[in-house]
N, CA, C and O atoms as a GROMACS GRO file, in nm:
protein
  280
    1MET      N    1  -1.870  -1.040  -0.301
    1MET     CA    2  -1.820  -1.002  -0.431
    1MET      C    3  -1.695  -1.082  -0.460
    1MET      O    4  -1.604  -1.090  -0.378
    2LYS      N    5  -1.692  -1.141  -0.576
    2LYS     CA    6  -1.576  -1.219  -0.616
    2LYS      C    7  -1.465  -1.126  -0.663
    2LYS      O    8  -1.490  -1.013  -0.703
    3ARG      N    9  -1.341  -1.177  -0.658
    3ARG     CA   10  -1.225  -1.097  -0.696
    3ARG      C   11  -1.240  -1.040  -0.837
    3ARG      O   12  -1.209  -0.924  -0.861
    4ARG      N   13  -1.287  -1.121  -0.929
    4ARG     CA   14  -1.303  -1.075  -1.068
    4ARG      C   15  -1.399  -0.957  -1.076
    4ARG      O   16  -1.374  -0.860  -1.148
    5GLU      N   17  -1.512  -0.966  -1.003
    5GLU     CA   18  -1.608  -0.856  -1.003
    5GLU      C   19  -1.547  -0.730  -0.944
    5GLU      O   20  -1.570  -0.619  -0.993
    6PHE      N   21  -1.468  -0.748  -0.836
    6PHE     CA   22  -1.403  -0.634  -0.772
    6PHE      C   23  -1.306  -0.567  -0.868
    6PHE      O   24  -1.301  -0.444  -0.878
    7MET      N   25  -1.228  -0.648  -0.940
    7MET     CA   26  -1.131  -0.593  -1.034
    7MET      C   27  -1.203  -0.521  -1.148
    7MET      O   28  -1.157  -0.416  -1.193
    8GLN      N   29  -1.313  -0.576  -1.196
    8GLN     CA   30  -1.388  -0.510  -1.302
    8GLN      C   31  -1.445  -0.377  -1.254
    8GLN      O   32  -1.448  -0.279  -1.328
    9ALA      N   33  -1.490  -0.374  -1.129
    9ALA     CA   34  -1.542  -0.249  -1.073
    9ALA      C   35  -1.430  -0.146  -1.064
    9ALA      O   36  -1.453  -0.028  -1.090
   10GLY      N   37  -1.310  -0.190  -1.028
   10GLY     CA   38  -1.195  -0.099  -1.022
   10GLY      C   39  -1.162  -0.042  -1.158
   10GLY      O   40  -1.129   0.076  -1.170
   11ILE      N   41  -1.170  -0.125  -1.259
   11ILE     CA   42  -1.145  -0.078  -1.396
   11ILE      C   43  -1.252   0.023  -1.435
   11ILE      O   44  -1.223   0.125  -1.498
   12SER      N   45  -1.377  -0.005  -1.399
   12SER     CA   46  -1.485   0.088  -1.428
   12SER      C   47  -1.462   0.221  -1.358
   12SER      O   48  -1.490   0.327  -1.414
   13LEU      N   49  -1.411   0.216  -1.234
   13LEU     CA   50  -1.388   0.337  -1.157
   13LEU      C   51  -1.284   0.425  -1.225
   13LEU      O   52  -1.302   0.546  -1.232
   14THR      N   53  -1.177   0.366  -1.275
   14THR     CA   54  -1.074   0.446  -1.338
   14THR      C   55  -1.122   0.504  -1.470
   14THR      O   56  -1.075   0.609  -1.512
   15ALA      N   57  -1.214   0.437  -1.536
   15ALA     CA   58  -1.264   0.484  -1.665
   15ALA      C   59  -1.386   0.574  -1.650
   15ALA      O   60  -1.432   0.634  -1.747
   16PHE      N   61  -1.439   0.585  -1.528
   16PHE     CA   62  -1.562   0.660  -1.504
   16PHE      C   63  -1.535   0.809  -1.511
   16PHE      O   64  -1.444   0.857  -1.443
   17SER      N   65  -1.610   0.882  -1.589
   17SER     CA   66  -1.580   1.024  -1.608
   17SER      C   67  -1.685   1.118  -1.549
   17SER      O   68  -1.671   1.240  -1.562
   18ASP      N   69  -1.790   1.068  -1.486
   18ASP     CA   70  -1.896   1.154  -1.433
   18ASP      C   71  -1.874   1.193  -1.287
   18ASP      O   72  -1.967   1.243  -1.224
   19CYS      N   73  -1.756   1.172  -1.233
   19CYS     CA   74  -1.728   1.210  -1.095
   19CYS      C   75  -1.681   1.355  -1.093
   19CYS      O   76  -1.587   1.390  -1.164
   20SER      N   77  -1.745   1.438  -1.014
   20SER     CA   78  -1.698   1.575  -0.998
   20SER      C   79  -1.743   1.628  -0.863
   20SER      O   80  -1.856   1.604  -0.822
   21PHE      N   81  -1.656   1.698  -0.796
   21PHE     CA   82  -1.684   1.759  -0.667
   21PHE      C   83  -1.739   1.659  -0.566
   21PHE      O   84  -1.827   1.692  -0.487
   22GLY      N   85  -1.688   1.537  -0.569
   22GLY     CA   86  -1.728   1.437  -0.472
   22GLY      C   87  -1.864   1.376  -0.497
   22GLY      O   88  -1.911   1.298  -0.414
   23ARG      N   89  -1.930   1.407  -0.608
   23ARG     CA   90  -2.062   1.351  -0.638
   23ARG      C   91  -2.043   1.232  -0.730
   23ARG      O   92  -1.955   1.231  -0.815
   24TYR      N   93  -2.128   1.134  -0.712
   24TYR     CA   94  -2.115   1.012  -0.790
   24TYR      C   95  -2.249   0.976  -0.851
   24TYR      O   96  -2.351   0.971  -0.782
   25ASN      N   97  -2.250   0.952  -0.978
   25ASN     CA   98  -2.371   0.910  -1.048
   25ASN      C   99  -2.374   0.757  -1.050
   25ASN      O  100  -2.284   0.696  -1.108
   26HIS      N  101  -2.474   0.695  -0.990
   26HIS     CA  102  -2.480   0.548  -0.978
   26HIS      C  103  -2.536   0.482  -1.105
   26HIS      O  104  -2.628   0.401  -1.096
   27ARG      N  105  -2.480   0.515  -1.221
   27ARG     CA  106  -2.524   0.451  -1.345
   27ARG      C  107  -2.477   0.307  -1.352
   27ARG      O  108  -2.545   0.221  -1.407
   28ASP      N  109  -2.362   0.282  -1.296
   28ASP     CA  110  -2.298   0.152  -1.312
   28ASP      C  111  -2.320   0.068  -1.186
   28ASP      O  112  -2.260   0.096  -1.082
   29ASN      N  113  -2.404  -0.035  -1.193
   29ASN     CA  114  -2.434  -0.118  -1.076
   29ASN      C  115  -2.311  -0.186  -1.020
   29ASN      O  116  -2.301  -0.202  -0.898
   30ALA      N  117  -2.218  -0.226  -1.105
   30ALA     CA  118  -2.096  -0.291  -1.057
   30ALA      C  119  -2.014  -0.194  -0.973
   30ALA      O  120  -1.948  -0.235  -0.878
   31LEU      N  121  -2.019  -0.069  -1.006
   31LEU     CA  122  -1.941   0.032  -0.934
   31LEU      C  123  -2.003   0.068  -0.800
   31LEU      O  124  -1.932   0.110  -0.709
   32LYS      N  125  -2.134   0.054  -0.786
   32LYS     CA  126  -2.201   0.084  -0.659
   32LYS      C  127  -2.137   0.008  -0.543
   32LYS      O  128  -2.119   0.063  -0.435
   33LYS      N  129  -2.102  -0.117  -0.567
   33LYS     CA  130  -2.048  -0.203  -0.463
   33LYS      C  131  -1.920  -0.145  -0.403
   33LYS      O  132  -1.893  -0.164  -0.284
   34VAL      N  133  -1.842  -0.075  -0.483
   34VAL     CA  134  -1.716  -0.017  -0.436
   34VAL      C  135  -1.741   0.084  -0.325
   34VAL      O  136  -1.657   0.099  -0.236
   35PHE      N  137  -1.854   0.153  -0.328
   35PHE     CA  138  -1.884   0.257  -0.231
   35PHE      C  139  -1.966   0.207  -0.112
   35PHE      O  140  -2.000   0.286  -0.024
   36GLU      N  141  -2.000   0.079  -0.108
   36GLU     CA  142  -2.077   0.022   0.003
   36GLU      C  143  -1.983  -0.024   0.114
   36GLU      O  144  -1.870  -0.064   0.087
   37PRO      N  145  -2.030  -0.019   0.240
   37PRO     CA  146  -1.950  -0.070   0.351
   37PRO      C  147  -1.928  -0.221   0.340
   37PRO      O  148  -2.008  -0.292   0.279
   38ILE      N  149  -1.820  -0.267   0.398
   38ILE     CA  150  -1.790  -0.410   0.402
   38ILE      C  151  -1.744  -0.443   0.543
   38ILE      O  152  -1.670  -0.366   0.604
   39LYS      N  153  -1.787  -0.557   0.594
   39LYS     CA  154  -1.747  -0.600   0.728
   39LYS      C  155  -1.640  -0.708   0.715
   39LYS      O  156  -1.661  -0.810   0.648
   40ILE      N  157  -1.527  -0.685   0.779
   40ILE     CA  158  -1.417  -0.782   0.781
   40ILE      C  159  -1.391  -0.814   0.928
   40ILE      O  160  -1.340  -0.731   1.003
   41GLY      N  161  -1.426  -0.935   0.968
   41GLY     CA  162  -1.418  -0.970   1.110
   41GLY      C  163  -1.515  -0.885   1.187
   41GLY      O  164  -1.635  -0.884   1.158
   42ASN      N  165  -1.465  -0.810   1.288
   42ASN     CA  166  -1.554  -0.723   1.365
   42ASN      C  167  -1.535  -0.576   1.328
   42ASN      O  168  -1.579  -0.487   1.402
   43ILE      N  169  -1.470  -0.550   1.216
   43ILE     CA  170  -1.446  -0.413   1.169
   43ILE      C  171  -1.532  -0.386   1.046
   43ILE      O  172  -1.537  -0.467   0.954
   44THR      N  173  -1.598  -0.271   1.045
   44THR     CA  174  -1.674  -0.230   0.927
   44THR      C  175  -1.598  -0.118   0.858
   44THR      O  176  -1.565  -0.016   0.919
   45ILE      N  177  -1.569  -0.139   0.730
   45ILE     CA  178  -1.497  -0.041   0.651
   45ILE      C  179  -1.600   0.031   0.565
   45ILE      O  180  -1.684  -0.034   0.503
   46PRO      N  181  -1.596   0.166   0.560
   46PRO     CA  182  -1.701   0.242   0.493
   46PRO      C  183  -1.711   0.224   0.342
   46PRO      O  184  -1.818   0.247   0.284
   47ASN      N  185  -1.603   0.182   0.278
   47ASN     CA  186  -1.607   0.158   0.134
   47ASN      C  187  -1.496   0.059   0.098
   47ASN      O  188  -1.423   0.014   0.186
   48ARG      N  189  -1.485   0.027  -0.027
   48ARG     CA  190  -1.388  -0.075  -0.070
   48ARG      C  191  -1.277  -0.014  -0.154
   48ARG      O  192  -1.212  -0.085  -0.231
   49ILE      N  193  -1.257   0.115  -0.140
   49ILE     CA  194  -1.152   0.183  -0.214
   49ILE      C  195  -1.021   0.167  -0.137
   49ILE      O  196  -1.014   0.195  -0.018
   50VAL      N  197  -0.920   0.121  -0.207
   50VAL     CA  198  -0.791   0.094  -0.143
   50VAL      C  199  -0.686   0.186  -0.204
   50VAL      O  200  -0.676   0.200  -0.326
   51PHE      N  201  -0.608   0.249  -0.118
   51PHE     CA  202  -0.498   0.333  -0.162
   51PHE      C  203  -0.374   0.289  -0.087
   51PHE      O  204  -0.358   0.325   0.030
   52PRO      N  205  -0.287   0.212  -0.149
   52PRO     CA  206  -0.170   0.161  -0.078
   52PRO      C  207  -0.074   0.272  -0.039
   52PRO      O  208  -0.042   0.357  -0.123
   53PRO      N  209  -0.027   0.275   0.085
   53PRO     CA  210   0.061   0.382   0.131
   53PRO      C  211   0.196   0.384   0.059
   53PRO      O  212   0.262   0.488   0.056
   54ILE      N  213   0.235   0.274   0.002
   54ILE     CA  214   0.366   0.270  -0.064
   54ILE      C  215   0.368   0.344  -0.197
   54ILE      O  216   0.475   0.366  -0.254
   55SER      N  217   0.252   0.383  -0.247
   55SER     CA  218   0.248   0.445  -0.379
   55SER      C  219   0.273   0.595  -0.378
   55SER      O  220   0.287   0.654  -0.485
   56THR      N  221   0.280   0.658  -0.263
   56THR     CA  222   0.293   0.804  -0.258
   56THR      C  223   0.436   0.852  -0.241
   56THR      O  224   0.470   0.962  -0.285
   57ASN      N  225   0.520   0.771  -0.178
   57ASN     CA  226   0.657   0.814  -0.144
   57ASN      C  227   0.656   0.934  -0.051
   57ASN      O  228   0.749   1.015  -0.054
   58TYR      N  229   0.552   0.947   0.033
   58TYR     CA  230   0.542   1.059   0.126
   58TYR      C  231   0.607   1.030   0.261
   58TYR      O  232   0.620   1.121   0.343
   59ALA      N  233   0.648   0.908   0.286
   59ALA     CA  234   0.714   0.874   0.412
   59ALA      C  235   0.856   0.930   0.412
   59ALA      O  236   0.909   0.966   0.307
   60ASP      N  237   0.916   0.937   0.532
   60ASP     CA  238   1.055   0.982   0.535
   60ASP      C  239   1.148   0.870   0.490
   60ASP      O  240   1.101   0.762   0.454
   61ASP      N  241   1.277   0.894   0.492
   61ASP     CA  242   1.373   0.797   0.441
   61ASP      C  243   1.371   0.664   0.515
   61ASP      O  244   1.411   0.561   0.461
   62GLU      N  245   1.323   0.666   0.641
   62GLU     CA  246   1.317   0.543   0.720
   62GLU      C  247   1.179   0.478   0.716
   62GLU      O  248   1.157   0.376   0.780
   63GLY      N  249   1.085   0.536   0.641
   63GLY     CA  250   0.952   0.478   0.626
   63GLY      C  251   0.849   0.526   0.727
   63GLY      O  252   0.740   0.470   0.734
   64PHE      N  253   0.882   0.629   0.805
   64PHE     CA  254   0.790   0.679   0.906
   64PHE      C  255   0.694   0.782   0.847
   64PHE      O  256   0.722   0.844   0.744
   65VAL      N  257   0.581   0.801   0.915
   65VAL     CA  258   0.477   0.896   0.874
   65VAL      C  259   0.531   1.039   0.880
   65VAL      O  260   0.604   1.075   0.973
   66THR      N  261   0.496   1.119   0.780
   66THR     CA  262   0.532   1.261   0.778
   66THR      C  263   0.405   1.345   0.774
   66THR      O  264   0.296   1.291   0.757
   67GLN      N  265   0.418   1.477   0.790
   67GLN     CA  266   0.302   1.566   0.782
   67GLN      C  267   0.235   1.557   0.646
   67GLN      O  268   0.113   1.572   0.636
   68ARG      N  269   0.312   1.532   0.543
   68ARG     CA  270   0.256   1.524   0.408
   68ARG      C  271   0.156   1.407   0.398
   68ARG      O  272   0.057   1.418   0.326
   69ILE      N  273   0.181   1.297   0.468
   69ILE     CA  274   0.090   1.183   0.466
   69ILE      C  275  -0.041   1.220   0.536
   69ILE      O  276  -0.150   1.185   0.490
   70ILE      N  277  -0.029   1.290   0.648
   70ILE     CA  278  -0.147   1.325   0.728
   70ILE      C  279  -0.228   1.429   0.656
   70ILE      O  280  -0.331   1.473   0.706
   0.00000   0.00000   0.00000
């Protein structure tokens, strides 16, 4: 998947309104790819959804993991 396709799928994901209770309607073929596993080196990642840890501000003042993160 090219970067542009990935970004478009991300935009589709944020605009997608049929998600409820963890169920996903596969109407959008571009969005299907986001939920498929991807292999990077010798590691297989179950999906392509990324949530950067810096966006939550749940770490302590020194940047260490807290119970809230877990």
